[in-house]
C-alpha positions in Angstrom: 21.2 -10.3 16.9 19.0 -11.0 13.8 19.7 -11.7 10.2 18.4 -9.8 7.2 15.1 -11.7 7.3 14.5 -10.9 10.9 15.3 -14.4 12.2 16.8 -15.0 15.6 20.6 -15.5 16.0 21.8 -18.5 14.1 24.2 -20.7 16.0 27.1 -22.4 14.2 27.2 -26.2 13.8 30.7 -26.7 15.2 29.2 -28.0 18.5 27.5 -31.0 16.8 28.9 -34.4 17.4 30.4 -36.0 14.4 27.7 -38.0 12.5 27.5 -39.3 8.9 24.3 -39.1 7.0 23.4 -40.4 3.5 22.4 -36.9 2.6 22.6 -33.4 4.2 20.0 -30.9 3.0 20.7 -27.2 3.5 17.4 -25.3 3.5 14.1 -26.5 4.9 11.5 -24.8 2.7 9.1 -26.8 0.6 11.8 -28.2 -1.7 14.1 -29.3 1.2 11.2 -30.8 3.2 9.9 -32.6 0.1 13.3 -34.1 -0.6 13.9 -35.1 3.0 10.6 -36.9 3.3 11.2 -38.8 0.1 14.7 -39.8 0.9 13.7 -41.0 4.4 10.9 -43.0 3.0 13.4 -44.5 0.5 15.4 -45.8 3.5 18.1 -43.1 3.8 19.3 -41.2 6.8 18.9 -37.4 6.2 20.1 -34.3 8.0 17.8 -31.3 7.3 19.5 -28.1 8.2 17.5 -24.8 8.5 18.9 -21.4 9.5 15.5 -20.2 10.8 13.9 -21.3 14.0 11.1 -23.1 12.0 10.9 -25.2 9.0 9.2 -23.5 6.0 9.7 -20.2 7.7 9.6 -18.4 4.4 5.9 -19.2 4.1 5.0 -18.0 7.6 3.8 -14.5 6.6 1.7 -15.6 3.7 -1.4 -16.0 5.7 -3.9 -14.9 3.1 -5.9 -17.4 0.9 -4.3 -18.7 -2.3 -5.7 -20.5 -5.2 -2.8 -22.0 -7.1 -2.0 -25.2 -5.2 -4.3 -28.0 -6.5 -6.4 -29.4 -3.7 -5.7 -26.6 -1.3 -7.8 -23.7 -2.8 -8.5 -21.0 -0.3 -5.8 -22.2 2.1 -2.9 -19.9 3.1 0.7 -20.8 2.3 1.5 -20.4 6.0 -0.9 -23.1 6.9 0.5 -25.4 4.2 4.0 -24.7 5.4 3.1 -25.7 8.9 1.7 -29.0 7.6 4.8 -29.7 5.6 7.0 -28.9 8.6 4.9 -31.1 10.9 5.1 -34.1 8.6 8.9 -33.9 8.1 9.6 -33.4 11.8 7.7 -36.6 12.5 9.4 -38.5 9.7 11.6 -41.3 10.9 15.0 -41.1 9.3 15.1 -37.3 9.2 17.1 -35.4 11.8 16.2 -31.8 11.9 18.7 -29.0 12.8 16.8 -25.7 13.3 18.4 -22.3 13.9 21.6 -23.6 12.4 23.8 -22.5 9.6 27.1 -24.3 8.5 30.1 -22.1 8.9 32.0 -24.3 6.3 30.9 -26.7 3.6 33.7 -28.7 2.1 34.1 -31.9 0.1 37.0 -34.2 1.3 37.7 -37.9 0.9 34.5 -38.5 -1.0 32.3 -37.0 1.7 30.7 -33.6 2.4 31.7 -32.0 5.7 29.5 -29.4 7.3 31.4 -28.4 10.5 30.8 -31.5 12.7 28.5 -33.3 10.3 29.4 -35.5 7.3 27.2 -36.8 4.5 27.6 -38.8 1.3 25.5 -36.4 -0.7 24.6 -32.7 -0.4 21.4 -31.0 -1.5 21.2 -27.2 -1.5 17.6 -26.0 -1.2 18.2 -22.5 0.1 15.6 -20.7 -2.0 15.5 -17.1 -3.1 16.1 -13.7 -1.6 14.6 -10.4 -2.7 16.9 -8.3 -5.0 18.3 -5.3 -3.2 19.6 -2.8 -5.8 22.0 -0.5 -3.8 20.7 2.8 -5.2 17.1 1.9 -4.4 17.6 0.2 -1.1 19.0 2.3 1.8 19.0 0.5 5.2 15.9 2.0 6.9 12.4 1.1 8.0 10.7 3.0 5.2 12.1 1.0 2.3 10.7 -2.6 2.2 11.4 -5.7 0.2 8.9 -8.4 -0.7 9.4 -10.3 2.6 9.1 -7.3 4.9 6.1 -5.8 3.0 4.3 -9.1 3.3 5.0 -9.2 7.0 4.1 -5.6 7.8 1.4 -4.6 5.2 -1.5 -5.2 7.6 0.1 -2.8 10.2 1.1 0.0 7.9 -0.9 3.3 8.6 -2.7 4.6 5.5 -0.6 7.1 3.5 1.3 7.5 0.3 3.1 4.3 -0.7 5.3 3.7 -3.7 5.7 0.2 -5.2 8.5 -0.4 -7.6 7.8 -3.4 -9.8 5.3 -4.7 -12.3 4.9 -8.4 -11.6 2.4 -10.4 -9.6 3.8 -9.3 -6.2 3.8 -5.6 -7.0 0.3 -5.5 -8.6 -1.3 -7.7 -5.9 0.1 -5.5 -3.2 -1.0 -2.4 -4.9 -4.6 -3.7 -5.0 -4.3 -4.8 -1.3 -3.0 -1.5 0.0 -5.5 0.6 -2.1 -8.3 -1.4 -0.5 -7.0 -0.4 2.9 -6.9 3.3 2.2 -3.3 3.9 1.1 -2.5 6.4 -1.7 -0.8 3.9 -3.9 1.6 4.5 -6.8 2.9 1.5 -8.7 5.9 2.1 -11.0 7.3 -0.4 -13.4 10.3 -0.2 -15.8 8.4 -2.3 -18.3 4.8 -3.1 -19.2 2.8 -5.0 -16.5 4.0 -8.6 -16.2 1.4 -9.7 -13.7 -1.3 -12.3 -14.4 -4.2 -11.0 -16.5 -6.8 -10.9 -13.7 -4.5 -8.7 -11.6 -3.7 -6.3 -14.4 -7.4 -6.0 -15.3 -8.3 -5.0 -11.8 -5.3 -2.6 -11.6 -6.3 -0.8 -14.8 -9.8 -0.3 -13.5 -8.8 0.9 -10.0 -8.9 4.7 -10.1 -7.4 4.9 -6.6 -4.0 3.7 -7.9 -1.6 5.9 -9.8 0.0 3.7 -12.5 3.4 4.4 -14.1 4.1 1.5 -16.5 7.1 1.3 -18.9 8.8 4.2 -17.2 12.5 4.4 -16.1 12.7 3.8 -12.3 13.9 6.4 -9.9 17.6 6.9 -9.8 17.7 6.8 -6.0 15.6 6.2 -2.9 16.5 8.0 0.3 16.1 6.7 3.9 13.2 9.1 4.6 11.2 7.8 1.7 12.1 10.5 -0.8 12.8 9.4 -4.4 14.2 11.2 -7.4 13.6 10.6 -11.1 13.9 12.4 -14.4 10.3 11.8 -15.2 8.8 13.1 -11.9 11.6 15.0 -10.1 11.6 14.8 -6.3 8.8 13.0 -4.5 8.1 11.8 -1.0 6.3 8.6 0.2 5.7 7.2 3.7 6.9 3.8 2.4 8.7 2.6 -0.7 8.5 -1.2 -1.5 11.2 -2.4 -3.9 9.6 -5.5 -5.6 12.0 -6.2 -8.4 12.0 -9.9 -8.1 14.2 -12.5 -6.5 17.6 -14.1 -6.9 19.0 -17.4 -5.7 20.4 -17.4 -2.2 24.1 -18.0 -2.9 25.8 -18.5 0.5 25.6 -22.3 0.8 26.4 -22.9 -2.9 29.4 -20.5 -2.7 30.8 -22.4 0.3 30.2 -25.8 -1.3 31.8 -25.0 -4.6 34.7 -22.9 -3.4 37.1 -25.8 -3.4 35.7 -27.5 -6.6 36.6 -27.0 -10.3 34.6 -24.2 -12.0 30.9 -25.3 -12.1 27.8 -23.9 -13.6 25.9 -21.9 -11.0 23.1 -23.6 -9.2 23.1 -26.9 -11.2 23.4 -30.5 -10.2 26.9 -31.9 -10.2 26.6 -35.7 -9.6 30.4 -36.1 -10.0 30.7 -34.4 -6.6 27.4 -35.7 -5.1 26.1 -32.1 -5.1 22.5 -31.4 -6.0 20.2 -28.4 -6.0 16.4 -28.2 -5.6 13.7 -25.6 -5.5 13.9 -21.9 -6.3 17.7 -21.7 -5.7 18.1 -23.6 -9.0 17.0 -20.5 -11.0 13.9 -22.1 -12.4 11.7 -20.1 -14.7 8.5 -20.2 -12.5 9.3 -20.4 -8.8 6.4 -21.4 -6.6 5.5 -23.9 -3.9 4.3 -26.4 -6.4 7.5 -26.5 -8.5 9.6 -26.5 -5.3 7.8 -29.6 -4.0 8.3 -31.4 -7.3 11.9 -30.4 -7.4 12.4 -32.0 -4.0 11.0 -35.3 -5.4 13.2 -35.2 -8.5 16.3 -34.4 -6.4 15.5 -37.2 -4.0 15.3 -39.7 -6.8 18.6 -38.6 -8.3 20.3 -38.8 -4.9 18.8 -42.3 -4.4 20.3 -43.4 -7.7 23.7 -42.0 -6.7 23.7 -43.6 -3.3 22.6 -47.0 -4.8 25.7 -46.7 -7.1 27.9 -46.0 -4.1 26.5 -49.1 -2.4 27.5 -51.2 -5.4 31.0 -49.6 -5.4 30.3 -47.7 -8.6 31.5 -44.1 -9.3 29.4 -41.8 -11.4 30.3 -42.2 -15.1 30.1 -39.1 -17.4 30.3 -38.2 -21.0 33.1 -35.7 -21.6 30.5 -33.3 -23.0 26.9 -33.6 -24.2 25.3 -31.1 -26.7 21.8 -31.0 -28.0 21.5 -29.7 -31.6 18.4 -28.2 -33.2 19.0 -27.4 -36.8 16.9 -26.0 -39.7 13.9 -25.1 -37.5 11.7 -23.0 -39.8 8.6 -21.0 -38.9 7.1 -17.5 -39.0 8.3 -15.0 -36.3 7.1 -11.6 -35.3 10.3 -9.8 -36.2 11.5 -6.7 -37.9 11.4 -2.9 -38.0 10.1 -2.4 -41.6 6.4 -1.6 -42.1 5.7 -4.8 -44.0 7.5 -6.9 -41.3 5.0 -5.5 -38.7 2.0 -6.7 -40.8 2.6 -10.4 -40.1 5.1 -13.1 -39.3 8.3 -13.3 -41.2 10.0 -16.6 -42.2 13.1 -17.4 -40.2 15.3 -20.4 -39.6 16.8 -21.1 -36.2 19.8 -23.3 -35.4 20.5 -24.0 -31.7 23.1 -25.8 -29.7 22.7 -26.4 -25.9 25.8 -27.6 -24.1 24.9 -29.7 -21.1 28.5 -30.2 -20.0 29.6 -33.5 -18.4 26.6 -35.7 -18.1 25.9 -39.0 -16.3 25.8 -41.9 -18.6 22.2 -42.9 -19.3 21.8 -46.5 -18.1 18.8 -47.5 -20.2 16.6 -46.4 -23.0 13.8 -45.6 -20.5 15.9 -43.4 -18.3 14.2 -40.2 -19.7 14.0 -38.6 -16.3 17.7 -37.9 -16.4 17.9 -36.2 -19.8 16.8 -32.8 -21.2 13.9 -33.3 -23.6 14.8 -31.7 -26.9 11.1 -31.1 -27.6 11.2 -28.5 -24.8 14.1 -26.7 -26.5 12.2 -26.6 -29.8 9.1 -25.2 -28.2 10.9 -22.6 -26.2 12.5 -21.3 -29.5 9.1 -21.1 -31.2 7.4 -19.4 -28.2 10.1 -16.8 -27.7 10.0 -15.8 -31.4 6.2 -15.7 -31.7 4.9 -14.4 -28.3 5.5 -10.7 -29.1 7.0 -8.5 -31.8 10.8 -8.0 -31.7 12.2 -5.1 -33.8 15.9 -6.2 -33.9 17.3 -9.6 -34.9 20.1 -9.0 -32.4 17.5 -8.6 -29.6 15.8 -11.8 -30.6 19.0 -13.8 -30.5 19.8 -12.4 -27.1 16.3 -13.4 -25.8 16.8 -16.9 -27.1 20.2 -17.3 -25.4 18.9 -16.0 -22.1 15.9 -18.3 -22.1 17.8 -21.4 -23.1 20.5 -20.8 -20.5 17.8 -21.2 -17.8 17.2 -24.8 -18.8 18.2 -27.3 -16.1 21.9 -28.3 -16.7 22.6 -25.9 -19.6 26.1 -24.6 -19.4 26.3 -23.0 -22.8 24.1 -21.9 -25.7 24.8 -21.1 -29.3 22.0 -19.6 -31.5 21.9 -18.7 -35.2 18.8 -16.9 -36.6 18.5 -16.6 -40.3 16.0 -14.2 -42.0 15.0 -16.0 -45.1 13.3 -13.4 -47.2 14.7 -10.0 -46.3 16.7 -9.7 -49.5 16.0 -11.3 -52.9 19.7 -12.1 -53.5 20.9 -13.3 -50.1 19.9 -14.4 -46.7 20.9 -12.6 -43.5 21.7 -14.3 -40.2 23.0 -13.4 -36.8 24.6 -15.8 -34.4 25.6 -15.6 -30.7 27.3 -17.8 -28.1 27.1 -17.6 -24.4 28.2 -19.7 -21.4 30.9 -22.4 -21.5 32.1 -24.3 -24.6 
């Protein structure tokens, strides 16, 4: 029996002898391994739990050179993952449980219980999984997601291949497959979102049929046939659905099932529950940010455990809100001809609800707060990066972007167009999340 990533049968943890750890970490990718190493070196006893038969198994198929990780240019992610795994497995204080997945995760009597294992704190670092839209993803060998394409692309026989998506993954794979003799069609529902060097190569590669900013097929069949309004019925040997990733929800759902309503995938120090890595819905998921997230999570857990040792319980504000008011600048906004000629003056007021927050213990404790400079810069960047026709659309973009900030549980935005009429100002406001 295998899971949807092709891993061997995962055995339950019920057979484990009862044991109490300072922290249990579910997920042993770069974030989980990073946190485990730091916590152990800080003197804590750690259980590192991984559903696959290997640590950092998600990097195993990325055996081509990469250039993004500083100090490891030209090295493959699979080689880096093997090094991460080897270090953690040799780390005193870390007990590794491979090929295991908790059947239950519950909080009782101030401890986390994962079948036969107990821990004072729980860190979820289960990463991402490819999005599988039902209409585009029949269960068959001809329709691939990002993980299966990476694992199989070297072995695919040359033929017509359709890639659905316009990000780095889709464009890089289009270039890779074209070099190996495939008849490649890349189809994106929006303009290309890949890095500039990939897009430049794509636009100059005559071997690749490009379909940017075109509605995607309405369906994909098990035999590789697709149907769309733009192109009718077509057939491909393989279809790769590369529409991004979403947080892996299983462990989080189990852990939070018995708790009060919480914001998805966010730290909850009240319950000694933490998240790290790509599962936290960060804006730019990658190995570098995952490693850093593991360090940050370890330090937060260390602070919590130190408080427990002193007999202290986490203290919280009832609610904490960051306010940005009266922010004025020129935005690329509007549908009128004169509004397209240059930036238009606007004023933005924003509120970001961080919910119940740990009491900051000192003026220098900036690592535990959200920097309001970041909120200001996000608002300016979203309003100036590209032209937006409708004020309503701009408000929605701002809400969506700010809700991705770590710890944000609610966002209120008001955008005021200052010079649209001579006798009044026009503003639109929106609210999302919890208030």
